[in-house]
VOPA-917430 format. One record per residue (C-alpha): residue number from 1; residue in three letters; x negated, y negated, z negated. Coordinates in steps of 0.25 Angstrom, whole numbers, m for minus. Each point is the difference from the previous one (the first is absolute). Layout:
{atom NUM, ALA, {X, Y, Z}}
...
This chain:
{atom 1, MET, {21, 72, 22}}
{atom 2, ASN, {m8, m13, m2}}
{atom 3, ILE, {5, m7, m12}}
{atom 4, HIS, {m5, m11, m10}}
{atom 5, GLY, {4, 4, m14}}
{atom 6, PHE, {1, m11, m10}}
{atom 7, SER, {8, m3, m13}}
{atom 8, PHE, {11, m11, m2}}
{atom 9, ARG, {7, m2, m14}}
{atom 10, GLY, {m5, 15, m5}}
{atom 11, VAL, {5, 6, 13}}
{atom 12, SER, {m8, 7, 10}}
{atom 13, LEU, {3, m3, 14}}
{atom 14, HIS, {m6, 2, 14}}
{atom 15, ALA, {m1, m10, 11}}
{atom 16, LEU, {2, 7, 14}}
{atom 17, PRO, {m6, m5, 13}}
{atom 18, SER, {14, m2, 6}}
{atom 19, GLY, {3, m11, m11}}
{atom 20, ALA, {9, 10, m8}}
{atom 21, LEU, {m2, 1, m15}}
{atom 22, HIS, {1, 14, m6}}
{atom 23, TRP, {2, 3, m15}}
{atom 24, PRO, {m3, 15, m1}}
{atom 25, GLU, {5, 3, m14}}
{atom 26, GLU, {14, m5, 4}}
{atom 27, GLY, {0, 5, 14}}
{atom 28, LEU, {3, m14, 5}}
{atom 29, LEU, {m3, m6, 13}}
{atom 30, VAL, {1, m16, 1}}
{atom 31, VAL, {0, m7, 13}}
{atom 32, SER, {3, m15, 3}}
{atom 33, ASP, {4, m9, 11}}
{atom 34, LEU, {3, 10, 11}}
{atom 35, HIS, {8, m10, 8}}
{atom 36, LEU, {7, 11, 9}}
{atom 37, GLY, {6, m5, 12}}
{atom 38, LYS, {m9, m13, 2}}
{atom 39, SER, {m3, 1, 14}}
{atom 40, ALA, {15, 2, 3}}
{atom 41, ARG, {4, m12, m8}}
{atom 42, LEU, {m11, m9, 7}}
{atom 43, SER, {5, 5, 14}}
{atom 44, ALA, {14, m3, m3}}
{atom 45, VAL, {m3, m15, m5}}
{atom 46, GLY, {m9, m2, 12}}
{atom 47, GLY, {m13, 1, m9}}
{atom 48, ALA, {m12, 7, 3}}
{atom 49, GLN, {1, 12, 9}}
{atom 50, LEU, {m7, 12, m8}}
{atom 51, PRO, {0, 14, 4}}
{atom 52, PRO, {13, 6, m6}}
{atom 53, TYR, {m8, 11, m8}}
{atom 54, ASP, {m2, m7, m13}}
{atom 55, THR, {11, 9, m7}}
{atom 56, GLN, {m5, 13, 5}}
{atom 57, GLU, {m14, m3, m3}}
{atom 58, THR, {2, m5, m15}}
{atom 59, LEU, {10, 13, m2}}
{atom 60, SER, {m10, 9, 5}}
{atom 61, ARG, {m11, m5, m9}}
{atom 62, LEU, {10, 1, m12}}
{atom 63, GLU, {3, 14, 4}}
{atom 64, GLN, {m14, 3, 0}}
{atom 65, ASP, {m2, m6, m14}}
{atom 66, LEU, {12, 7, m5}}
{atom 67, ALA, {m6, 13, 5}}
{atom 68, ASP, {m14, m3, m5}}
{atom 69, THR, {4, m4, m15}}
{atom 70, ARG, {12, 9, m1}}
{atom 71, ALA, {8, m11, m6}}
{atom 72, ARG, {13, 3, m6}}
{atom 73, SER, {5, m14, m2}}
{atom 74, VAL, {m2, m13, 9}}
{atom 75, ILE, {1, m15, m4}}
{atom 76, CYS, {1, m10, 12}}
{atom 77, LEU, {m4, m13, m6}}
{atom 78, GLY, {9, m9, 9}}
{atom 79, ASP, {0, m5, 14}}
{atom 80, SER, {2, 14, 5}}
{atom 81, PHE, {7, m6, 12}}
{atom 82, ASP, {m4, m13, 7}}
{atom 83, ALA, {15, m6, m2}}
{atom 84, PRO, {13, 3, m6}}
{atom 85, GLY, {9, 10, 8}}
{atom 86, ILE, {m11, 6, 8}}
{atom 87, ASP, {1, 13, m9}}
{atom 88, ALA, {15, 2, 5}}
{atom 89, CYS, {m4, m1, 15}}
{atom 90, LEU, {m13, 9, 1}}
{atom 91, PRO, {m1, 9, 12}}
{atom 92, GLU, {5, 13, m4}}
{atom 93, PRO, {m13, 8, 0}}
{atom 94, GLU, {m6, m10, m9}}
{atom 95, ALA, {11, 0, m10}}
{atom 96, LEU, {0, 15, 0}}
{atom 97, TRP, {m16, m1, m2}}
{atom 98, ILE, {3, m8, m13}}
{atom 99, THR, {10, 10, m4}}
{atom 100, ARG, {m9, 11, 1}}
{atom 101, LEU, {m11, m7, m8}}
{atom 102, GLN, {11, m3, m11}}
{atom 103, ALA, {4, 15, m1}}
{atom 104, GLY, {m4, 6, m14}}
{atom 105, ARG, {m7, m13, m4}}
{atom 106, ASP, {5, m10, m11}}
{atom 107, TRP, {0, m13, 9}}
{atom 108, THR, {1, m14, m4}}
{atom 109, TRP, {2, m13, 8}}
{atom 110, ILE, {m4, m12, m6}}
{atom 111, GLU, {6, m13, 4}}
{atom 112, GLY, {m9, m9, 8}}
{atom 113, ASN, {2, m14, 6}}
{atom 114, HIS, {2, 5, 14}}
{atom 115, ASP, {10, 11, m4}}
{atom 116, PRO, {9, 0, m11}}
{atom 117, GLY, {0, 15, 0}}
{atom 118, PRO, {2, 10, 11}}
{atom 119, VAL, {14, 5, m5}}
{atom 120, ALA, {2, 7, 13}}
{atom 121, LEU, {m10, 11, m4}}
{atom 122, GLY, {0, 9, m12}}
{atom 123, GLY, {m8, m1, m12}}
{atom 124, THR, {1, m11, m12}}
{atom 125, HIS, {0, m14, 1}}
{atom 126, ARG, {m6, m9, m10}}
{atom 127, ALA, {m5, m14, m3}}
{atom 128, GLU, {m11, 6, m8}}
{atom 129, HIS, {m4, 13, m7}}
{atom 130, HIS, {m6, 3, m13}}
{atom 131, LEU, {m9, 13, m1}}
{atom 132, GLY, {m9, 2, m12}}
{atom 133, PRO, {m8, m12, m3}}
{atom 134, LEU, {2, m6, 15}}
{atom 135, VAL, {10, m7, 6}}
{atom 136, PHE, {3, 0, 16}}
{atom 137, ARG, {5, m12, 7}}
{atom 138, HIS, {m2, m8, 13}}
{atom 139, ILE, {m6, m13, m4}}
{atom 140, ALA, {m10, m3, m11}}
{atom 141, SER, {6, m7, m12}}
{atom 142, PRO, {m9, m10, m8}}
{atom 143, GLY, {m3, 6, m13}}
{atom 144, ALA, {4, 14, 3}}
{atom 145, GLU, {m7, 12, m7}}
{atom 146, GLY, {m2, 14, 6}}
{atom 147, GLU, {6, m6, 14}}
{atom 148, VAL, {m1, 7, 13}}
{atom 149, SER, {5, m8, 12}}
{atom 150, GLY, {m3, m3, 15}}
{atom 151, HIS, {5, m12, 9}}
{atom 152, TYR, {m12, m8, 2}}
{atom 153, HIS, {m7, 11, 9}}
{atom 154, PRO, {m14, m3, m6}}
{atom 155, LYS, {m12, 1, 8}}
{atom 156, ALA, {m15, m3, m3}}
{atom 157, ARG, {m11, m6, 9}}
{atom 158, ILE, {m14, 5, m2}}
{atom 159, LEU, {m13, m2, 6}}
{atom 160, ALA, {m8, 13, 6}}
{atom 161, ARG, {m11, 0, 8}}
{atom 162, GLY, {2, m15, 3}}
{atom 163, ARG, {13, 3, 5}}
{atom 164, ALA, {14, m5, m7}}
{atom 165, LEU, {9, 12, m2}}
{atom 166, THR, {14, 1, m4}}
{atom 167, HIS, {6, 11, m8}}
{atom 168, PRO, {14, 1, m7}}
{atom 169, CYS, {m1, 3, m14}}
{atom 170, PHE, {7, 3, m13}}
{atom 171, LEU, {m3, m11, m11}}
{atom 172, CYS, {m1, 4, m14}}
{atom 173, ASP, {m3, m7, m14}}
{atom 174, ALA, {3, 3, m14}}
{atom 175, ARG, {15, m4, 2}}
{atom 176, ARG, {5, 2, 14}}
{atom 177, LEU, {m3, 9, 12}}
{atom 178, ILE, {5, m5, 14}}
{atom 179, LEU, {0, 10, 11}}
{atom 180, PRO, {m3, m3, 16}}
{atom 181, ALA, {10, 1, 10}}
{atom 182, TYR, {2, 13, 6}}
{atom 183, GLY, {7, m3, 12}}
{atom 184, ALA, {m7, 2, 14}}
{atom 185, TYR, {4, m15, 4}}
{atom 186, THR, {m3, m8, m12}}
{atom 187, GLY, {m10, m12, m2}}
{atom 188, GLY, {m6, m4, m13}}
{atom 189, LEU, {m4, m11, m10}}
{atom 190, TYR, {m14, m1, m4}}
{atom 191, CYS, {m3, 2, m14}}
{atom 192, ASP, {m7, m13, m2}}
{atom 193, ARG, {12, m8, 4}}
{atom 194, ALA, {11, m4, m9}}
{atom 195, PRO, {8, 5, m6}}
{atom 196, LEU, {m8, 13, m1}}
{atom 197, ALA, {m12, m7, m5}}
{atom 198, THR, {7, m6, m12}}
{atom 199, LEU, {9, 13, m2}}
{atom 200, MET, {m12, 9, m2}}
{atom 201, GLY, {m9, m1, m12}}
{atom 202, PRO, {m15, m4, 0}}
{atom 203, GLU, {m3, 16, m1}}
{atom 204, ALA, {9, 4, 11}}
{atom 205, ARG, {m5, 10, 10}}
{atom 206, ALA, {3, 2, 15}}
{atom 207, ILE, {1, 14, 5}}
{atom 208, LEU, {m3, 0, 14}}
{atom 209, LEU, {7, 9, 10}}
{atom 210, ALA, {m9, 9, 8}}
{atom 211, ARG, {m3, 14, 3}}
{atom 212, CYS, {m5, 0, m15}}
{atom 213, PRO, {7, m11, m7}}
{atom 214, VAL, {m10, m8, m9}}
{atom 215, ALA, {1, m10, m11}}
{atom 216, ILE, {m7, m13, m1}}
{atom 217, PRO, {2, m13, m8}}
{atom 218, MET, {11, m7, 6}}
{atom 219, PRO, {m5, m10, 10}}
{atom 220, ARG, {1, m15, m4}}
{atom 221, ALA, {m1, m13, 7}}
{atom 222, ALA, {m13, m6, m1}}
{atom 223, ALA, {0, m12, m11}}
{atom 224, GLY, {m1, m14, 6}}
């Protein structure tokens, strides 16, 4: 399994190509912004008609990451579902799929701005979760220390061989770590835009998602 290993607040972590975060010492897998049910919600309100396979694709990727890492615990960092109540009306095969993934694991759902907590499903539901030197929540807080969050779906634009390429990415500085969106049908916010540009310190790195994740200095907007 291709990973990018790095240290944050004295903890050894792995960034996976899928956008998941693995904490091997704790047997923990962290994912953010799954946005399950997005295609169904958009279809119901007359929005963009997307192929209705996002939930299956996202759960399939999560199942593979769990198998590869043998994680005993999972933290979903909020916006696990695209709107309140979707968890209660999932098609039965998808609901059973989530139940199978939860079996034998300590599973924590963090509240997001899209979902207050999928209470129709098993697991623990929290506003935030503290583990060792780290605190897990959905949205980054000013002045936080040792914070792991999601919400912004960060992505970076880089130039390669004269072409501009876009990669979802982790963002990490001395105080906080922001995860990319894990869901199949999720957009993103360029890391040189507000508020990411001001949230992250000058030493921040972007860990680009690719077959082999790679860290670069976080791209910044050109001065002037």
